[in-house]
C-alpha positions in Angstrom: 1.0 64.9 67.7 2.6 63.7 71.2 4.9 60.9 71.5 3.3 57.5 72.7 4.7 58.1 76.0 2.9 61.6 75.6 -0.1 59.4 74.9 0.3 57.3 77.7 1.6 59.2 80.9 -2.4 59.2 81.5 -2.8 56.1 81.9 -2.1 54.9 85.5 0.7 52.8 87.2 1.1 50.0 86.4 -0.8 50.2 83.3 1.2 52.9 82.0 4.6 51.0 82.2 2.9 47.3 80.7 1.7 49.2 77.8 5.2 51.2 77.9 6.3 47.3 77.9 4.6 46.6 74.9 5.8 49.9 72.8 9.3 49.0 73.3 9.4 45.5 72.5 8.2 46.6 69.1 10.6 49.7 68.7 13.4 47.2 69.6 12.3 45.0 66.5 11.1 48.2 64.8 14.0 50.7 65.5 12.5 53.1 62.4 9.0 52.9 63.7 7.6 56.5 64.3 5.1 57.8 66.6 1.7 57.9 65.4 -2.3 58.2 65.6 -4.6 54.8 64.0 -8.2 54.8 64.7 -8.0 57.7 67.7 -4.3 55.2 69.3 -1.5 56.1 70.3 0.6 53.9 66.9 3.5 53.0 66.3 4.4 53.5 61.8 6.5 51.9 59.5 6.5 53.4 56.3 3.0 55.4 57.0 1.4 51.7 58.0 0.7 51.4 61.7 1.9 48.7 63.2 0.8 48.4 66.4 -1.1 50.4 68.7 -2.0 50.2 72.3 -4.9 51.4 74.7 -6.2 51.5 78.0 -9.4 51.4 79.1 -10.7 50.6 82.8 -11.2 46.8 83.1 -8.1 45.7 80.3 -5.1 46.7 78.1 -5.2 46.2 74.7 -2.6 45.8 72.1 -3.9 46.0 67.9 -2.1 44.2 65.9 -4.0 46.2 62.5 -4.6 43.0 60.7 -6.8 40.1 61.5 -3.5 37.7 60.3 -1.0 39.0 63.4 -3.6 37.9 66.2 -4.6 35.2 63.3 -0.2 33.7 63.7 0.0 33.6 67.6 -3.9 32.8 68.6 -2.6 29.7 69.5 -0.5 31.6 71.9 -3.4 32.7 73.4 -5.5 31.0 75.5 -6.9 32.8 78.1 -6.8 36.2 77.0 -9.7 38.1 74.9 -9.7 38.4 71.2 -11.3 39.6 68.6 -10.4 40.3 64.7 -7.7 42.8 65.2 -7.0 42.6 69.3 -5.4 41.4 72.1 -6.5 41.6 75.4 -4.7 41.9 78.5 -4.0 43.4 82.1 -0.8 43.4 83.6 -1.4 40.2 86.5 -2.2 38.6 82.3 0.3 39.9 80.0 0.8 38.9 76.3 4.1 37.0 76.7 7.0 39.0 75.2 8.1 36.2 72.3 3.9 36.1 71.7 4.3 40.0 71.1 7.6 39.5 69.2 5.5 37.1 66.8 2.7 39.9 66.9 5.6 42.5 65.5 7.7 40.3 63.2 4.2 38.7 61.4 3.1 42.7 61.2 6.5 44.2 60.0 6.5 41.3 57.4 3.0 42.3 55.6 3.6 46.0 55.9 7.2 46.0 54.2 6.4 42.5 51.8 
C-alpha cells in the first residue's frame, strides 16, 4: 500500500498541495493515524477506522470524513461549498477553512475513539 503522499504524487499542483494541507491538519490532530485506503481513497485511519480521505477530480477536490454526522457538525460553516452526505467538495481558490477542517477531524475522532 502506498503512503498518502505517494498516492497524491500524481495530482498536479496546486491541487496536490491543497490536499496535502488537509492531510497535514488531520495528522496534527491525530498523530497516531496511519496511512491506508478506504473506498479506493487515500485515507488516514485511526484504530482501523477511516478518519479522513481525500481525492481530486477534474472539477474539484474532495475531503471525505466518512461520516454524515461530521459533515452535519460543520454544515453551517460551509456555505458556498458543494456537500453530500459524507463529502465536502472544494477548490484551490475556495479551500475549506482550517478551523472547519479541525472541527471535522475532531468530530470524526470522537466517533472513532468514543
